[in-house]
C-alpha positions as CSV (number, residue, x, y, z in Angstrom):
1,M,9.4,-217.4,89.5
2,V,7.1,-220.4,90.6
3,L,5.6,-222.4,88.1
4,V,2.3,-224.2,89.4
5,D,1.5,-227.4,87.8
6,G,-1.4,-227.0,85.5
7,G,-1.8,-223.4,86.5
8,P,0.2,-220.2,86.2
9,A,3.4,-219.2,86.8
10,L,3.9,-216.7,89.9
11,I,6.5,-214.0,89.6
12,D,7.4,-211.8,92.5
13,G,6.1,-207.9,92.0
14,P,5.8,-205.4,91.4
15,V,6.6,-205.6,87.6
16,D,6.2,-204.2,84.6
17,L,5.1,-206.5,81.7
18,V,5.2,-205.4,77.9
19,T,2.5,-207.7,75.5
20,A,3.5,-208.8,71.8
21,D,1.8,-205.6,70.9
22,G,3.7,-203.2,72.9
23,E,1.7,-202.4,75.6
24,V,3.1,-202.0,79.0
25,L,1.1,-203.5,81.8
26,H,2.3,-202.5,85.2
27,C,1.2,-204.9,87.7
28,D,2.0,-203.3,91.7
29,R,0.8,-206.6,93.7
30,F,3.6,-208.5,95.7
31,R,2.7,-211.5,93.2
32,V,1.6,-211.6,89.9
33,A,0.1,-214.8,88.3
34,L,0.8,-215.2,84.7
35,C,-1.5,-217.1,82.6
36,L,0.6,-220.2,80.6
37,C,-2.8,-222.0,79.2
38,R,-4.0,-218.9,77.4
39,R,-7.8,-219.2,78.5
40,S,-7.5,-216.2,80.9
41,S,-9.8,-213.2,80.0
42,I,-7.1,-210.9,81.1
43,Y,-4.3,-212.5,79.4
44,P,-1.1,-212.4,80.0
45,L,-2.6,-212.1,83.5
46,C,-4.1,-215.2,85.2
47,D,-7.9,-215.0,86.2
48,T,-8.1,-218.9,87.2
49,S,-9.6,-220.0,83.9
50,H,-7.4,-223.1,84.2
51,R,-9.8,-224.5,86.8
52,R,-12.9,-224.5,84.7
53,R,-11.4,-227.4,82.5
54,Q,-13.5,-230.3,81.1
55,R,-13.2,-233.7,82.4
56,G,-12.0,-236.4,80.0
57,A,-13.3,-239.4,79.4
58,R,-12.8,-242.2,81.7
59,T,-10.3,-244.8,80.3
60,D,-10.8,-247.7,83.1
61,E,-13.2,-250.4,82.4
62,A,-14.8,-251.9,85.4
63,R,-14.9,-256.1,85.4
C-alpha cells in the first residue's frame, strides 16, 4: 500500500473491498485508489475529489 500525501491510499489489485454495511466491491484493476478524505462520490473508492479543495486565507502580510 502507498499513502499519497493529501490524496488516496493506493493498493495493488485486484481486490475485494467490504464496506461498513457489508457490501462487497470487486475491483479488478491492477491499482486501486481508496479515498481517505471522504469527499468522493464513489466512496470508498477515490474520484479525485481531494483535488477540489478550497484555498485558505493567506496569512502572510506584505510590508
